[in-house]
C-alpha positions in Angstrom: 7.3 23.6 22.6 9.9 24.6 20.1 10.0 23.5 16.5 12.3 20.4 17.1 9.5 19.0 19.4 6.7 19.8 16.7 8.9 18.0 14.1 9.5 14.9 16.2 5.6 14.8 16.9 4.7 15.0 13.1 7.5 12.7 12.4 5.9 10.0 14.7 2.5 10.6 13.6 3.6 10.2 9.9 5.6 6.8 11.0 2.2 5.6 12.6 0.3 6.3 9.4 3.0 4.5 7.3 3.1 1.7 9.7 -0.7 1.4 9.6 -0.7 1.5 5.7 2.0 -1.1 5.6 0.3 -3.4 7.9 -3.0 -3.1 6.3 -1.2 -3.9 2.9 0.8 -7.0 4.2 -2.6 -8.3 6.0 -4.4 -7.9 2.3 -1.4 -9.5 0.6 -1.7 -12.5 2.9 -5.7 -12.7 2.6 -5.9 -12.3 -0.9 -2.8 -13.5 -2.6 -1.3 -16.1 -0.4 -4.6 -17.9 0.9 -2.6 -19.6 3.3 -0.1 -20.8 0.6 3.5 -20.1 0.4 6.3 -19.7 -2.3 8.7 -22.5 -3.5 11.7 -20.0 -3.7 12.4 -16.5 -3.7 12.3 -16.0 -7.4 8.6 -17.6 -7.7 7.9 -15.2 -4.5 9.2 -12.0 -6.6 7.6 -12.8 -9.6 4.1 -13.7 -8.0 4.3 -10.5 -5.9 5.1 -8.3 -8.8 2.3 -9.6 -10.7 -0.2 -9.4 -7.9 0.9 -5.7 -7.2 0.9 -4.5 -11.0 -1.7 -6.6 -12.3 -4.5 -6.4 -9.5 -3.6 -4.5 -6.4 -2.6 -1.3 -8.4 -5.2 -1.3 -11.1 -8.5 -3.0 -9.7 -8.7 -3.2 -5.9 -10.4 -0.3 -4.2 -8.4 1.6 -1.6 -10.2 3.3 1.2 -7.3 5.7 2.0 -7.8 7.0 -1.6 -11.6 7.5 -1.2 -12.4 3.8 -2.9 -11.0 4.5 -6.4 -8.3 2.0 -7.4 -4.9 3.5 -7.4 -4.8 3.7 -11.3 -8.3 5.5 -11.1 -6.9 7.7 -8.3 -3.8 9.0 -10.4 -5.8 9.3 -13.6 -8.0 11.7 -11.6 -5.2 13.4 -9.9 -3.1 13.9 -13.0 -6.1 15.1 -15.1 -6.6 17.9 -12.7 -2.9 19.2 -12.8 
């Protein structure tokens, strides 16, 4: 196996991890935010999505991929170490 093959395998593995994270986020979004509802228009959807992500998802919700702190707590810990 040459270097190109290894990069391709690593690239596919990374793509699967990103895809899994995206699918997890979308599932969470549908379950926690939409609650079987829908948006009236695109502007409303953008506003609601931004508000949800910035005021709840990134600040309060615990993430298993980070070891269960919220993203805000994770960043505070990470940046205080550097």
